[in-house]
Structures are given as structure tokens and as C-alpha cells.
N, C-alpha and C positions, 0 to 999 in steps of 0.2 A: 463574245468573250466567254471562254470556258470557265466554268466554276468547278472547284475541286469538291467532289462529293464528301459528305460528312463521313468520318471514319466510323465503322461499325464497332460496337462494343465487343471487346474480346472476352471470351469465356473459356473455362476449362474444356478440354476436348470431350470429356465425358458428359459435360452439361451439368454436372453436380458439383459437390464440394471439392475445391482444389486442395486436397490434402498435401500434395507435394509442395505446392507453393507456400501454403501456410507453415508447413514444417520447416521449409527453408528459411522463411522470415524468422521463425521462432529460434531456430538453431543459430542463425546469424547473430541475433541479439544476445543469446546466451553466451556464445563464444566471445562476444565483445566485452561483456562484464567479467568473464572468467580470465581474460587477458590481463586485467588489472586486479588480480585476486587480493592483493594487499589492501587496496583501497576499498574493494567491494566487501570483503569479509573481516579483515583484521581491524580496520578502523572502527566499525560499529561495535566490535567486541571490546576494544580498548575504551571506547566512550562509555559503554554500559558498565564496565568494571570500575571506571572512574566515578560514575554516579554512585555505584554501590559502596565504594570506599569512602566517599565524601559523606554520604548519609550514615554510614557505619560510625565514622568518627564523630559526627555531629549528634547522633541520637542513641546509638546502641548502648552506650555506657549508662544511660538512664533507664535501660530496660524498656524502651518505648515499644508500643504495639499499636496495630491498627485493626479494628474489628476483632480484638482478642487474638490476632495473628502476629507473631514476632515480626517486627518491622522489616527486617531484611528479607524475610520470606514473603511478606506482603508485596515488597518491591519487585520480586522476581518476575511475575507475569507482566506487570506494567512496563518494566524496562525491556523485556523481551519483545512485547508487541510494539512498543514505541520504535525500537530498532527495525523491526519488520516493516512497519508502515512507512517510515521515512525513507527506507531503501526502495520500496515500491514506487513511491512518488518520485524520488530522484531519478530512478532508472527510466520510468515511462516519460517523464518530462524532458530529460536530457536526450533520449534517443531521437525523438521527432524534432526537437528544437535544434539539435546539432545538424540534422539533415536539412532543415530549412535554412540554417545559416550558411552552410557550405554549398547549398543548392544541389544536393544529391537526392532530395526527396523524390525527384522524378524517376530515379532508378528503382525506387520501391513501388511507385504508382504505375509504371509501364507494364510490368508482368500482369498476366490475367488473374489478378486477385480481386475478389469482390470486397466491398466495404466491411462485410462481416468477417471475412478472412483476414483482412488487415487489422481489424480490431482484435481478433483472437490472437494473432501473432504477437502484437505489441503487448497486450494485456497479460497473456499467459507467460511471456518471457519475464516481464516485470514481477509477476506473481511468483514465479520460480525463484528469482533473485531474493525477494522478500522472505520467502519461506526458508531458503537456505541460510540467510542471515539470521533469521529467528532461531533456527536450530543451532547455529554456531554460537550465538549469544547465550542461549539457554544452556548448552553444554559447558561453556566457559564458566557460567555462574554456579553450576552444580559443584564446582570445586570449593566454593565458599559458602553456599547456601543449600540446605537440605531441599530435596525435590519431593513434592507431594502431588499425586495425581488423584483427583476425585472422580473425574469422568473424561476419558480420552475423547469421546465424541464431541463434547463441548469445546475442548481445547482445539481440535482439528477444525471444527466448523467455524469457530470465531477467528482462528488464524487465517484460514482461506478467505473468509468473508472480508476481513480487514485488508488482506492483500489485494483482493479484487477491487475493493472500494478505493484504495489509494492508487492503484495502478490505473484505474479508469479516470480518476480525478487528475492524475499526472498527465495522462494522454490528452484529456480535454484541455488542460492548461497549456500544453505544448502546441496544440492546434490553434488555440486562441492567441497565444503570445506572438509578438512580432520581434522581440529581442530577449536576451537572457535576463535583463532587469525585470521584465514582466513575470517570468517564472520565479525569480527570487522574491518578488513582492508577494506573490500568492503563498509561497512557502513561509515567508517571515511573518506575514500579517493574517494568514488564515490557517495553514496546516500546523505550524508550531503552536500557536495559541490553543487550537482545538485539541491538540495532543497533550500539551502540558496541563490544560485545565479540564481534564477528563477523568480525574481520579487515578492518574498514573502513579503519583507519589503519595496519595492519601485516600482515606475513605471519606466520601462526601457527608457521612454522618458527623464529621468533625467541623463542618463549615456551617454558617448561619442558614436558616431555613430558606431565605430569599435566594441565596446563592445555590442551594440545592436544587431549587426549581429551575434556575438558569442552566445549571449543569445537565439537568435531565433533558434539555433541548439539544444537547450536543450529541450527534450520532456516534462520535468516537467514544464517548463514555460507555455506550452499550457494548461496543466491541471489546473494550478493556474489561468491563465488568463481567461480561459473559466468559471471556477468556480466563479471568481470575476465578470465576465460579468452577471452571473445569479443573482447577488445581485444588481449591479449598472447600468447594461446596458452599461458598458464601458469596452473596451478591448484594449490592446496595440498591439496585433497581430491579425492574421486572425483566426476567430472562425471556419470557414469551414476547413481550413488546420489542425487546432488542432483536430477537430472531426475525420477527416479521419486518421490522424496520430495515434490517440489513438486506433481506431478500428483495424488498421493494426498491431500496436505494440502488443496490447493485444492478438490478434489472433496468432501472431508468437510466443510470449512468452508462451502461453498456449500449443501450439503444441510442443514447445521445452520441456516443463515440461513433457508432455505425452511421448515424445520420450525418455527422460532420464529414466523415470520409466520403459518404455518398454524394454530398453536394460540393465536395472539394473545398471546404471552408479554409481559406487562407493558405491552401497548398497547391491550388491550380490557378493559372493565369486567366 
């Protein structure tokens, strides 16, 4: 009885990085979220402006400030980065989860794309969406809140790091999840609490010391804190610790994404 020989692994013709394949995956994902521009860009802008309006009505009349920064100005970096991060997670988790549900993930796995190239395509497209959303939200809020920039380098570094972190986390979640409810659970019970309890709306100097220590264990805190430092030159935590933590976490998460693609975790029969 004849046995069918195992199929050889397919690789790019050049034997190197498949730039065309990765670019095709990246542009496919970018075109996908651009087709629903209202949902992709307008919805986060409206949500951020609603938060801004609510906090303005609730606190601005009392002249409230945080860390001696006018409260609405203090909110600017937090709301911008929150919109960026939630968009990154939503895009990365939806992209792969949808392909798994409708069973079209095979169309992505069949081309000669390595695990590294697959990771790069999905993560970079989600990062692009998050950065575009962050810019849109930031520009919209400048009509209501003065914009101050202390150091552009810190603003860009923390925005990109936060986008990579959430994109990688969303991709890992989608690979692990078996149904949409699993993705929603991670978003509701992990991502949202980490985001809201990270100093987005307040300075941690205003909370009891025990809670300050707990917040300092939250990696999202360092992303928002460093991002805010880029605007005002003020930080509640250690900027150096945050930078090192983000580099280490992003490296580990990207390697985990690559490993999951390499072993075909829950995407290959």
C-alpha cells in the first residue's frame, strides 16, 4: 500500500524574508478596517469626547486638578492611549477569531509565510489601526483641550509600545479562544480593568498607599504614565522601569505569538 509522502515545508523563493507575502497580509488587514472607517475611527473619537464631556461637567466647575495639572488636560493622554490600546486589542483579536469561525484561516496559512511573517503581518496591521485611532482621538480633543508636548520621543515610544503590547495580546487571545465569548471575557475581565485601573483618569498619588503598590504591578500603568510624561514632564512611577518593562514584555509576547503560529496552536487540525 502506497503512502503519501509528507508535504515539504514551503518557503519563499529567495529563501529569506517573504516581504511580499507579509506586505500582502498587512495591507489586507489594513483595508479590512478601513472599509468600516466610521466604526474604526469615528466611534473611538465619540467615546473619548463623551468621557471628556462627562468629567468636565462633573469636576471642572470645582477647578479640580491632578498632579497640579488642570484635570481635562491631565485626561488628554489617558483617553488617547486608552482608545489606542482598545482598538489594537479589538483588531488583532477579531481578525484571527473571525477567520477561525468562518474557517478561512487556512487561506492565510497556505501561502509560504513563516510564523514570524504571520505575526508581523497581524501585529503591525493592528498597531497601525491603534496609532491612527490615537491620532484621530488626539486631534479631536485638541479642539477642547490645550495640547502640550514635553518630549515627542516619549510620546511616540510609549504609543508604539502600548500598541504592540495590545496587538500581541489580542493576537494571542484570538489564537487561544475557541469562540467569541472567550475573547469578550478576556476583554471584559482583563483588558478593561487593567486599562481603567492604570491611572487613566487619576493620579495614583490620590489613592491609598496599598492601592498605589497594586497599581504599580499593572504594566498598562507604565504605558500611560510614560505617555503622559511625554506631554507634561510628570510621571507617577519610574520612567526607566516602564521602558525596560515594555521592551521585555513586548519581546516575550511577540515570541509567544510566533511560537503559537509555529506549532499551529488551535489553527491546524
